[in-house]
mmCIF file of the N, C-alpha and C atoms, coordinates in Angstrom:
data_MODEL
# 
_entry.id   MODEL 
# 
loop_
_atom_site.group_PDB 
_atom_site.id 
_atom_site.type_symbol 
_atom_site.label_atom_id 
_atom_site.label_alt_id 
_atom_site.label_comp_id 
_atom_site.label_asym_id 
_atom_site.label_entity_id 
_atom_site.label_seq_id 
_atom_site.pdbx_PDB_ins_code 
_atom_site.Cartn_x 
_atom_site.Cartn_y 
_atom_site.Cartn_z 
_atom_site.occupancy 
_atom_site.B_iso_or_equiv 
_atom_site.pdbx_formal_charge 
_atom_site.auth_seq_id 
_atom_site.auth_comp_id 
_atom_site.auth_asym_id 
_atom_site.auth_atom_id 
_atom_site.pdbx_PDB_model_num 
ATOM 1   N N  . MET A 1 1  ? 107.927 176.890 182.333 1.00 0.00 ? 1  MET A N  1 
ATOM 2   C CA . MET A 1 1  ? 107.525 177.716 181.205 1.00 0.00 ? 1  MET A CA 1 
ATOM 3   C C  . MET A 1 1  ? 106.400 176.994 180.525 1.00 0.00 ? 1  MET A C  1 
ATOM 4   N N  . LYS A 1 2  ? 105.275 177.710 180.426 1.00 0.00 ? 2  LYS A N  1 
ATOM 5   C CA . LYS A 1 2  ? 104.112 177.071 179.787 1.00 0.00 ? 2  LYS A CA 1 
ATOM 6   C C  . LYS A 1 2  ? 104.143 177.325 178.241 1.00 0.00 ? 2  LYS A C  1 
ATOM 7   N N  . THR A 1 3  ? 103.564 176.417 177.579 1.00 0.00 ? 3  THR A N  1 
ATOM 8   C CA . THR A 1 3  ? 103.478 176.587 176.092 1.00 0.00 ? 3  THR A CA 1 
ATOM 9   C C  . THR A 1 3  ? 101.991 176.589 175.755 1.00 0.00 ? 3  THR A C  1 
ATOM 10  N N  . TYR A 1 4  ? 101.662 177.399 174.802 1.00 0.00 ? 4  TYR A N  1 
ATOM 11  C CA . TYR A 1 4  ? 100.290 177.533 174.372 1.00 0.00 ? 4  TYR A CA 1 
ATOM 12  C C  . TYR A 1 4  ? 100.048 177.038 172.997 1.00 0.00 ? 4  TYR A C  1 
ATOM 13  N N  . LEU A 1 5  ? 100.967 176.285 172.504 1.00 0.00 ? 5  LEU A N  1 
ATOM 14  C CA . LEU A 1 5  ? 100.905 175.719 171.130 1.00 0.00 ? 5  LEU A CA 1 
ATOM 15  C C  . LEU A 1 5  ? 99.729  174.695 171.025 1.00 0.00 ? 5  LEU A C  1 
ATOM 16  N N  . ALA A 1 6  ? 99.603  173.807 171.967 1.00 0.00 ? 6  ALA A N  1 
ATOM 17  C CA . ALA A 1 6  ? 98.580  172.833 171.882 1.00 0.00 ? 6  ALA A CA 1 
ATOM 18  C C  . ALA A 1 6  ? 97.160  173.413 171.906 1.00 0.00 ? 6  ALA A C  1 
ATOM 19  N N  . PRO A 1 7  ? 96.839  174.282 172.795 1.00 0.00 ? 7  PRO A N  1 
ATOM 20  C CA . PRO A 1 7  ? 95.482  174.908 172.797 1.00 0.00 ? 7  PRO A CA 1 
ATOM 21  C C  . PRO A 1 7  ? 95.282  175.693 171.519 1.00 0.00 ? 7  PRO A C  1 
ATOM 22  N N  . ALA A 1 8  ? 96.275  176.392 171.025 1.00 0.00 ? 8  ALA A N  1 
ATOM 23  C CA . ALA A 1 8  ? 96.127  177.225 169.818 1.00 0.00 ? 8  ALA A CA 1 
ATOM 24  C C  . ALA A 1 8  ? 95.846  176.303 168.611 1.00 0.00 ? 8  ALA A C  1 
ATOM 25  N N  . ALA A 1 9  ? 96.558  175.198 168.500 1.00 0.00 ? 9  ALA A N  1 
ATOM 26  C CA . ALA A 1 9  ? 96.288  174.221 167.448 1.00 0.00 ? 9  ALA A CA 1 
ATOM 27  C C  . ALA A 1 9  ? 94.931  173.582 167.610 1.00 0.00 ? 9  ALA A C  1 
ATOM 28  N N  . GLY A 1 10 ? 94.485  173.319 168.802 1.00 0.00 ? 10 GLY A N  1 
ATOM 29  C CA . GLY A 1 10 ? 93.132  172.753 169.002 1.00 0.00 ? 10 GLY A CA 1 
ATOM 30  C C  . GLY A 1 10 ? 92.009  173.755 168.605 1.00 0.00 ? 10 GLY A C  1 
ATOM 31  N N  . ILE A 1 11 ? 92.242  175.027 168.925 1.00 0.00 ? 11 ILE A N  1 
ATOM 32  C CA . ILE A 1 11 ? 91.301  176.095 168.542 1.00 0.00 ? 11 ILE A CA 1 
ATOM 33  C C  . ILE A 1 11 ? 91.203  176.191 167.053 1.00 0.00 ? 11 ILE A C  1 
ATOM 34  N N  . CYS A 1 12 ? 92.389  176.231 166.424 1.00 0.00 ? 12 CYS A N  1 
ATOM 35  C CA . CYS A 1 12 ? 92.356  176.333 164.928 1.00 0.00 ? 12 CYS A CA 1 
ATOM 36  C C  . CYS A 1 12 ? 91.729  175.091 164.330 1.00 0.00 ? 12 CYS A C  1 
ATOM 37  N N  . LEU A 1 13 ? 91.942  173.951 164.783 1.00 0.00 ? 13 LEU A N  1 
ATOM 38  C CA . LEU A 1 13 ? 91.380  172.763 164.239 1.00 0.00 ? 13 LEU A CA 1 
ATOM 39  C C  . LEU A 1 13 ? 89.872  172.765 164.430 1.00 0.00 ? 13 LEU A C  1 
ATOM 40  N N  . ALA A 1 14 ? 89.364  173.039 165.605 1.00 0.00 ? 14 ALA A N  1 
ATOM 41  C CA . ALA A 1 14 ? 87.973  173.119 165.869 1.00 0.00 ? 14 ALA A CA 1 
ATOM 42  C C  . ALA A 1 14 ? 87.241  174.132 164.999 1.00 0.00 ? 14 ALA A C  1 
ATOM 43  N N  . PHE A 1 15 ? 87.809  175.391 164.889 1.00 0.00 ? 15 PHE A N  1 
ATOM 44  C CA . PHE A 1 15 ? 87.266  176.384 164.038 1.00 0.00 ? 15 PHE A CA 1 
ATOM 45  C C  . PHE A 1 15 ? 87.168  176.012 162.568 1.00 0.00 ? 15 PHE A C  1 
ATOM 46  N N  . SER A 1 16 ? 88.257  175.407 162.109 1.00 0.00 ? 16 SER A N  1 
ATOM 47  C CA . SER A 1 16 ? 88.289  175.049 160.674 1.00 0.00 ? 16 SER A CA 1 
ATOM 48  C C  . SER A 1 16 ? 87.338  173.838 160.325 1.00 0.00 ? 16 SER A C  1 
ATOM 49  N N  . GLN A 1 17 ? 86.965  173.077 161.304 1.00 0.00 ? 17 GLN A N  1 
ATOM 50  C CA . GLN A 1 17 ? 86.033  172.064 161.087 1.00 0.00 ? 17 GLN A CA 1 
ATOM 51  C C  . GLN A 1 17 ? 84.624  172.540 161.240 1.00 0.00 ? 17 GLN A C  1 
ATOM 52  N N  . TYR A 1 18 ? 84.383  173.530 162.080 1.00 0.00 ? 18 TYR A N  1 
ATOM 53  C CA . TYR A 1 18 ? 82.963  174.031 162.336 1.00 0.00 ? 18 TYR A CA 1 
ATOM 54  C C  . TYR A 1 18 ? 82.549  174.978 161.220 1.00 0.00 ? 18 TYR A C  1 
ATOM 55  N N  . LEU A 1 19 ? 83.314  175.962 160.891 1.00 0.00 ? 19 LEU A N  1 
ATOM 56  C CA . LEU A 1 19 ? 82.906  177.009 159.952 1.00 0.00 ? 19 LEU A CA 1 
ATOM 57  C C  . LEU A 1 19 ? 82.384  176.571 158.617 1.00 0.00 ? 19 LEU A C  1 
ATOM 58  N N  . PRO A 1 20 ? 83.104  175.731 157.881 1.00 0.00 ? 20 PRO A N  1 
ATOM 59  C CA . PRO A 1 20 ? 82.600  175.290 156.565 1.00 0.00 ? 20 PRO A CA 1 
ATOM 60  C C  . PRO A 1 20 ? 81.295  174.505 156.629 1.00 0.00 ? 20 PRO A C  1 
ATOM 61  N N  . ARG A 1 21 ? 80.998  173.883 157.639 1.00 0.00 ? 21 ARG A N  1 
ATOM 62  C CA . ARG A 1 21 ? 79.689  173.224 157.792 1.00 0.00 ? 21 ARG A CA 1 
ATOM 63  C C  . ARG A 1 21 ? 78.520  174.111 157.996 1.00 0.00 ? 21 ARG A C  1 
ATOM 64  N N  . GLU A 1 22 ? 78.712  175.206 158.663 1.00 0.00 ? 22 GLU A N  1 
ATOM 65  C CA . GLU A 1 22 ? 77.654  176.135 159.037 1.00 0.00 ? 22 GLU A CA 1 
ATOM 66  C C  . GLU A 1 22 ? 77.483  177.326 158.140 1.00 0.00 ? 22 GLU A C  1 
ATOM 67  N N  . ALA A 1 23 ? 78.580  177.862 157.554 1.00 0.00 ? 23 ALA A N  1 
ATOM 68  C CA . ALA A 1 23 ? 78.570  179.102 156.844 1.00 0.00 ? 23 ALA A CA 1 
ATOM 69  C C  . ALA A 1 23 ? 77.985  178.880 155.450 1.00 0.00 ? 23 ALA A C  1 
ATOM 70  N N  . THR A 1 24 ? 77.277  179.862 155.017 1.00 0.00 ? 24 THR A N  1 
ATOM 71  C CA . THR A 1 24 ? 76.768  179.953 153.505 1.00 0.00 ? 24 THR A CA 1 
ATOM 72  C C  . THR A 1 24 ? 77.256  181.283 152.918 1.00 0.00 ? 24 THR A C  1 
ATOM 73  N N  . PRO A 1 25 ? 77.155  181.416 151.686 1.00 0.00 ? 25 PRO A N  1 
ATOM 74  C CA . PRO A 1 25 ? 77.560  182.727 151.123 1.00 0.00 ? 25 PRO A CA 1 
ATOM 75  C C  . PRO A 1 25 ? 76.743  183.927 151.626 1.00 0.00 ? 25 PRO A C  1 
ATOM 76  N N  . HIS A 1 26 ? 75.487  183.657 152.054 1.00 0.00 ? 26 HIS A N  1 
ATOM 77  C CA . HIS A 1 26 ? 74.667  184.826 152.498 1.00 0.00 ? 26 HIS A CA 1 
ATOM 78  C C  . HIS A 1 26 ? 74.750  184.941 154.074 1.00 0.00 ? 26 HIS A C  1 
ATOM 79  N N  . SER A 1 27 ? 75.376  184.029 154.691 1.00 0.00 ? 27 SER A N  1 
ATOM 80  C CA . SER A 1 27 ? 75.389  184.117 156.166 1.00 0.00 ? 27 SER A CA 1 
ATOM 81  C C  . SER A 1 27 ? 76.761  183.689 156.641 1.00 0.00 ? 27 SER A C  1 
ATOM 82  N N  . LEU A 1 28 ? 77.651  184.748 156.909 1.00 0.00 ? 28 LEU A N  1 
ATOM 83  C CA . LEU A 1 28 ? 79.007  184.394 157.276 1.00 0.00 ? 28 LEU A CA 1 
ATOM 84  C C  . LEU A 1 28 ? 79.371  184.797 158.721 1.00 0.00 ? 28 LEU A C  1 
ATOM 85  N N  . VAL A 1 29 ? 78.836  185.957 159.102 1.00 0.00 ? 29 VAL A N  1 
ATOM 86  C CA . VAL A 1 29 ? 79.295  186.463 160.499 1.00 0.00 ? 29 VAL A CA 1 
ATOM 87  C C  . VAL A 1 29 ? 78.731  185.735 161.597 1.00 0.00 ? 29 VAL A C  1 
ATOM 88  N N  . ARG A 1 30 ? 77.443  185.382 161.606 1.00 0.00 ? 30 ARG A N  1 
ATOM 89  C CA . ARG A 1 30 ? 76.973  184.577 162.710 1.00 0.00 ? 30 ARG A CA 1 
ATOM 90  C C  . ARG A 1 30 ? 77.576  183.225 162.853 1.00 0.00 ? 30 ARG A C  1 
ATOM 91  N N  . PRO A 1 31 ? 77.825  182.449 161.791 1.00 0.00 ? 31 PRO A N  1 
ATOM 92  C CA . PRO A 1 31 ? 78.524  181.184 161.964 1.00 0.00 ? 31 PRO A CA 1 
ATOM 93  C C  . PRO A 1 31 ? 79.970  181.351 162.379 1.00 0.00 ? 31 PRO A C  1 
ATOM 94  N N  . ALA A 1 32 ? 80.608  182.471 161.966 1.00 0.00 ? 32 ALA A N  1 
ATOM 95  C CA . ALA A 1 32 ? 81.963  182.676 162.353 1.00 0.00 ? 32 ALA A CA 1 
ATOM 96  C C  . ALA A 1 32 ? 82.121  182.981 163.848 1.00 0.00 ? 32 ALA A C  1 
ATOM 97  N N  . VAL A 1 33 ? 81.177  183.707 164.396 1.00 0.00 ? 33 VAL A N  1 
ATOM 98  C CA . VAL A 1 33 ? 81.195  184.045 165.840 1.00 0.00 ? 33 VAL A CA 1 
ATOM 99  C C  . VAL A 1 33 ? 80.882  182.757 166.575 1.00 0.00 ? 33 VAL A C  1 
ATOM 100 N N  . ALA A 1 34 ? 79.893  182.056 166.146 1.00 0.00 ? 34 ALA A N  1 
ATOM 101 C CA . ALA A 1 34 ? 79.546  180.804 166.788 1.00 0.00 ? 34 ALA A CA 1 
ATOM 102 C C  . ALA A 1 34 ? 80.662  179.814 166.714 1.00 0.00 ? 34 ALA A C  1 
ATOM 103 N N  . GLY A 1 35 ? 81.361  179.727 165.590 1.00 0.00 ? 35 GLY A N  1 
ATOM 104 C CA . GLY A 1 35 ? 82.447  178.872 165.439 1.00 0.00 ? 35 GLY A CA 1 
ATOM 105 C C  . GLY A 1 35 ? 83.643  179.273 166.350 1.00 0.00 ? 35 GLY A C  1 
ATOM 106 N N  . LEU A 1 36 ? 83.836  180.532 166.564 1.00 0.00 ? 36 LEU A N  1 
ATOM 107 C CA . LEU A 1 36 ? 84.877  180.959 167.466 1.00 0.00 ? 36 LEU A CA 1 
ATOM 108 C C  . LEU A 1 36 ? 84.585  180.596 168.894 1.00 0.00 ? 36 LEU A C  1 
ATOM 109 N N  . VAL A 1 37 ? 83.328  180.763 169.340 1.00 0.00 ? 37 VAL A N  1 
ATOM 110 C CA . VAL A 1 37 ? 82.929  180.421 170.684 1.00 0.00 ? 37 VAL A CA 1 
ATOM 111 C C  . VAL A 1 37 ? 83.135  178.895 170.923 1.00 0.00 ? 37 VAL A C  1 
ATOM 112 N N  . PHE A 1 38 ? 82.658  178.159 169.830 1.00 0.00 ? 38 PHE A N  1 
ATOM 113 C CA . PHE A 1 38 ? 82.767  176.633 169.924 1.00 0.00 ? 38 PHE A CA 1 
ATOM 114 C C  . PHE A 1 38 ? 84.208  176.263 169.961 1.00 0.00 ? 38 PHE A C  1 
ATOM 115 N N  . ALA A 1 39 ? 85.004  176.908 169.153 1.00 0.00 ? 39 ALA A N  1 
ATOM 116 C CA . ALA A 1 39 ? 86.436  176.505 169.091 1.00 0.00 ? 39 ALA A CA 1 
ATOM 117 C C  . ALA A 1 39 ? 87.189  176.806 170.357 1.00 0.00 ? 39 ALA A C  1 
ATOM 118 N N  . LEU A 1 40 ? 86.840  177.986 170.940 1.00 0.00 ? 40 LEU A N  1 
ATOM 119 C CA . LEU A 1 40 ? 87.489  178.374 172.202 1.00 0.00 ? 40 LEU A CA 1 
ATOM 120 C C  . LEU A 1 40 ? 87.247  177.350 173.314 1.00 0.00 ? 40 LEU A C  1 
ATOM 121 N N  . PHE A 1 41 ? 85.996  176.874 173.475 1.00 0.00 ? 41 PHE A N  1 
ATOM 122 C CA . PHE A 1 41 ? 85.682  175.873 174.469 1.00 0.00 ? 41 PHE A CA 1 
ATOM 123 C C  . PHE A 1 41 ? 86.169  174.486 174.190 1.00 0.00 ? 41 PHE A C  1 
ATOM 124 N N  . THR A 1 42 ? 85.885  173.993 173.005 1.00 0.00 ? 42 THR A N  1 
ATOM 125 C CA . THR A 1 42 ? 86.217  172.595 172.652 1.00 0.00 ? 42 THR A CA 1 
ATOM 126 C C  . THR A 1 42 ? 87.718  172.494 172.357 1.00 0.00 ? 42 THR A C  1 
ATOM 127 N N  . GLY A 1 43 ? 88.143  173.300 171.409 1.00 0.00 ? 43 GLY A N  1 
ATOM 128 C CA . GLY A 1 43 ? 89.581  173.180 171.044 1.00 0.00 ? 43 GLY A CA 1 
ATOM 129 C C  . GLY A 1 43 ? 90.588  173.659 172.115 1.00 0.00 ? 43 GLY A C  1 
ATOM 130 N N  . GLY A 1 44 ? 90.177  174.693 172.784 1.00 0.00 ? 44 GLY A N  1 
ATOM 131 C CA . GLY A 1 44 ? 91.063  175.242 173.891 1.00 0.00 ? 44 GLY A CA 1 
ATOM 132 C C  . GLY A 1 44 ? 91.173  174.224 175.005 1.00 0.00 ? 44 GLY A C  1 
ATOM 133 N N  . LEU A 1 45 ? 89.987  173.742 175.408 1.00 0.00 ? 45 LEU A N  1 
ATOM 134 C CA . LEU A 1 45 ? 90.048  172.753 176.534 1.00 0.00 ? 45 LEU A CA 1 
ATOM 135 C C  . LEU A 1 45 ? 90.718  171.487 176.139 1.00 0.00 ? 45 LEU A C  1 
ATOM 136 N N  . GLY A 1 46 ? 90.355  170.950 174.916 1.00 0.00 ? 46 GLY A N  1 
ATOM 137 C CA . GLY A 1 46 ? 91.009  169.718 174.462 1.00 0.00 ? 46 GLY A CA 1 
ATOM 138 C C  . GLY A 1 46 ? 92.552  169.791 174.343 1.00 0.00 ? 46 GLY A C  1 
ATOM 139 N N  . GLY A 1 47 ? 92.929  170.966 173.711 1.00 0.00 ? 47 GLY A N  1 
ATOM 140 C CA . GLY A 1 47 ? 94.417  171.115 173.602 1.00 0.00 ? 47 GLY A CA 1 
ATOM 141 C C  . GLY A 1 47 ? 95.079  171.343 174.900 1.00 0.00 ? 47 GLY A C  1 
ATOM 142 N N  . TRP A 1 48 ? 94.453  172.054 175.828 1.00 0.00 ? 48 TRP A N  1 
ATOM 143 C CA . TRP A 1 48 ? 95.014  172.207 177.207 1.00 0.00 ? 48 TRP A CA 1 
ATOM 144 C C  . TRP A 1 48 ? 95.151  170.912 177.874 1.00 0.00 ? 48 TRP A C  1 
ATOM 145 N N  . LEU A 1 49 ? 94.127  170.045 177.810 1.00 0.00 ? 49 LEU A N  1 
ATOM 146 C CA . LEU A 1 49 ? 94.208  168.711 178.450 1.00 0.00 ? 49 LEU A CA 1 
ATOM 147 C C  . LEU A 1 49 ? 95.228  167.882 177.882 1.00 0.00 ? 49 LEU A C  1 
ATOM 148 N N  . LEU A 1 50 ? 95.383  167.858 176.542 1.00 0.00 ? 50 LEU A N  1 
ATOM 149 C CA . LEU A 1 50 ? 96.354  166.999 175.895 1.00 0.00 ? 50 LEU A CA 1 
ATOM 150 C C  . LEU A 1 50 ? 97.785  167.491 176.222 1.00 0.00 ? 50 LEU A C  1 
ATOM 151 N N  . ALA A 1 51 ? 97.957  168.815 176.362 1.00 0.00 ? 51 ALA A N  1 
ATOM 152 C CA . ALA A 1 51 ? 99.261  169.341 176.757 1.00 0.00 ? 51 ALA A CA 1 
ATOM 153 C C  . ALA A 1 51 ? 99.573  168.990 178.195 1.00 0.00 ? 51 ALA A C  1 
ATOM 154 N N  . ALA A 1 52 ? 98.583  169.092 179.066 1.00 0.00 ? 52 ALA A N  1 
ATOM 155 C CA . ALA A 1 52 ? 98.850  168.775 180.483 1.00 0.00 ? 52 ALA A CA 1 
ATOM 156 C C  . ALA A 1 52 ? 99.215  167.316 180.635 1.00 0.00 ? 52 ALA A C  1 
ATOM 157 N N  . ILE A 1 53 ? 98.515  166.450 179.927 1.00 0.00 ? 53 ILE A N  1 
ATOM 158 C CA . ILE A 1 53 ? 98.754  164.989 180.002 1.00 0.00 ? 53 ILE A CA 1 
ATOM 159 C C  . ILE A 1 53 ? 100.196 164.703 179.545 1.00 0.00 ? 53 ILE A C  1 
ATOM 160 N N  . SER A 1 54 ? 100.487 165.213 178.310 1.00 0.00 ? 54 SER A N  1 
ATOM 161 C CA . SER A 1 54 ? 101.802 164.907 177.788 1.00 0.00 ? 54 SER A CA 1 
ATOM 162 C C  . SER A 1 54 ? 102.942 165.589 178.597 1.00 0.00 ? 54 SER A C  1 
ATOM 163 N N  . ARG A 1 55 ? 102.696 166.732 179.231 1.00 0.00 ? 55 ARG A N  1 
ATOM 164 C CA . ARG A 1 55 ? 103.699 167.316 180.120 1.00 0.00 ? 55 ARG A CA 1 
ATOM 165 C C  . ARG A 1 55 ? 103.828 166.450 181.386 1.00 0.00 ? 55 ARG A C  1 
ATOM 166 N N  . ALA A 1 56 ? 102.805 165.889 181.864 1.00 0.00 ? 56 ALA A N  1 
ATOM 167 C CA . ALA A 1 56 ? 102.875 165.025 183.023 1.00 0.00 ? 56 ALA A CA 1 
ATOM 168 C C  . ALA A 1 56 ? 103.603 163.686 182.738 1.00 0.00 ? 56 ALA A C  1 
ATOM 169 N N  . LEU A 1 57 ? 103.393 163.099 181.566 1.00 0.00 ? 57 LEU A N  1 
ATOM 170 C CA . LEU A 1 57 ? 104.011 161.881 181.233 1.00 0.00 ? 57 LEU A CA 1 
ATOM 171 C C  . LEU A 1 57 ? 105.403 162.037 180.665 1.00 0.00 ? 57 LEU A C  1 
ATOM 172 N N  . PHE A 1 58 ? 105.686 163.018 179.897 1.00 0.00 ? 58 PHE A N  1 
ATOM 173 C CA . PHE A 1 58 ? 106.982 163.162 179.201 1.00 0.00 ? 58 PHE A CA 1 
ATOM 174 C C  . PHE A 1 58 ? 107.747 164.395 179.571 1.00 0.00 ? 58 PHE A C  1 
ATOM 175 N N  . GLY A 1 59 ? 107.235 165.217 180.479 1.00 0.00 ? 59 GLY A N  1 
ATOM 176 C CA . GLY A 1 59 ? 107.943 166.536 180.724 1.00 0.00 ? 59 GLY A CA 1 
ATOM 177 C C  . GLY A 1 59 ? 109.202 166.273 181.508 1.00 0.00 ? 59 GLY A C  1 
ATOM 178 N N  . GLN A 1 60 ? 110.018 167.345 181.411 1.00 0.00 ? 60 GLN A N  1 
ATOM 179 C CA . GLN A 1 60 ? 111.296 167.318 182.106 1.00 0.00 ? 60 GLN A CA 1 
ATOM 180 C C  . GLN A 1 60 ? 111.098 167.638 183.592 1.00 0.00 ? 60 GLN A C  1 
ATOM 181 N N  . LYS A 1 61 ? 111.832 166.980 184.420 1.00 0.00 ? 61 LYS A N  1 
ATOM 182 C CA . LYS A 1 61 ? 111.796 167.242 185.860 1.00 0.00 ? 61 LYS A CA 1 
ATOM 183 C C  . LYS A 1 61 ? 112.761 168.393 186.129 1.00 0.00 ? 61 LYS A C  1 
ATOM 184 N N  . PRO A 1 62 ? 112.461 169.278 187.149 1.00 0.00 ? 62 PRO A N  1 
ATOM 185 C CA . PRO A 1 62 ? 113.361 170.374 187.393 1.00 0.00 ? 62 PRO A CA 1 
ATOM 186 C C  . PRO A 1 62 ? 114.643 169.819 188.058 1.00 0.00 ? 62 PRO A C  1 
ATOM 187 N N  . PRO A 1 63 ? 115.780 170.480 187.724 1.00 0.00 ? 63 PRO A N  1 
ATOM 188 C CA . PRO A 1 63 ? 117.074 170.052 188.300 1.00 0.00 ? 63 PRO A CA 1 
ATOM 189 C C  . PRO A 1 63 ? 117.097 170.127 189.799 1.00 0.00 ? 63 PRO A C  1 
ATOM 190 N N  . LYS A 1 64 ? 117.794 169.206 190.465 1.00 0.00 ? 64 LYS A N  1 
ATOM 191 C CA . LYS A 1 64 ? 117.896 169.152 191.877 1.00 0.00 ? 64 LYS A CA 1 
ATOM 192 C C  . LYS A 1 64 ? 118.907 170.235 192.348 1.00 0.00 ? 64 LYS A C  1 
ATOM 193 N N  . LYS A 1 65 ? 118.639 170.792 193.465 1.00 0.00 ? 65 LYS A N  1 
ATOM 194 C CA . LYS A 1 65 ? 119.520 171.862 194.001 1.00 0.00 ? 65 LYS A CA 1 
ATOM 195 C C  . LYS A 1 65 ? 120.768 171.163 194.567 1.00 0.00 ? 65 LYS A C  1 
ATOM 196 N N  . ALA A 1 66 ? 121.901 171.843 194.464 1.00 0.00 ? 66 ALA A N  1 
ATOM 197 C CA . ALA A 1 66 ? 123.153 171.261 195.019 1.00 0.00 ? 66 ALA A CA 1 
ATOM 198 C C  . ALA A 1 66 ? 123.119 171.501 196.533 1.00 0.00 ? 66 ALA A C  1 
ATOM 199 N N  . LYS A 1 67 ? 123.610 170.462 197.153 1.00 0.00 ? 67 LYS A N  1 
ATOM 200 C CA . LYS A 1 67 ? 123.702 170.434 198.659 1.00 0.00 ? 67 LYS A CA 1 
ATOM 201 C C  . LYS A 1 67 ? 125.014 171.204 199.063 1.00 0.00 ? 67 LYS A C  1 
ATOM 202 N N  . ARG A 1 68 ? 124.983 171.932 200.139 1.00 0.00 ? 68 ARG A N  1 
ATOM 203 C CA . ARG A 1 68 ? 126.170 172.576 200.620 1.00 0.00 ? 68 ARG A CA 1 
ATOM 204 C C  . ARG A 1 68 ? 126.706 171.916 201.800 1.00 0.00 ? 68 ARG A C  1 
# 
């Protein structure tokens, strides 16, 4: 079962760091769209990599099948 919590958290973190730096009261839409694209690539990829690494190091192994 895959979890999408780590990529979602990475996307939220990247977006929340990008938008306040670029947006102004007179320009909100263009920085928001750019921030979303930036967050999807950086936060999504970073979160996915961290989840894959932690799953490989600390993940549960599937149960062995019983022999007959």
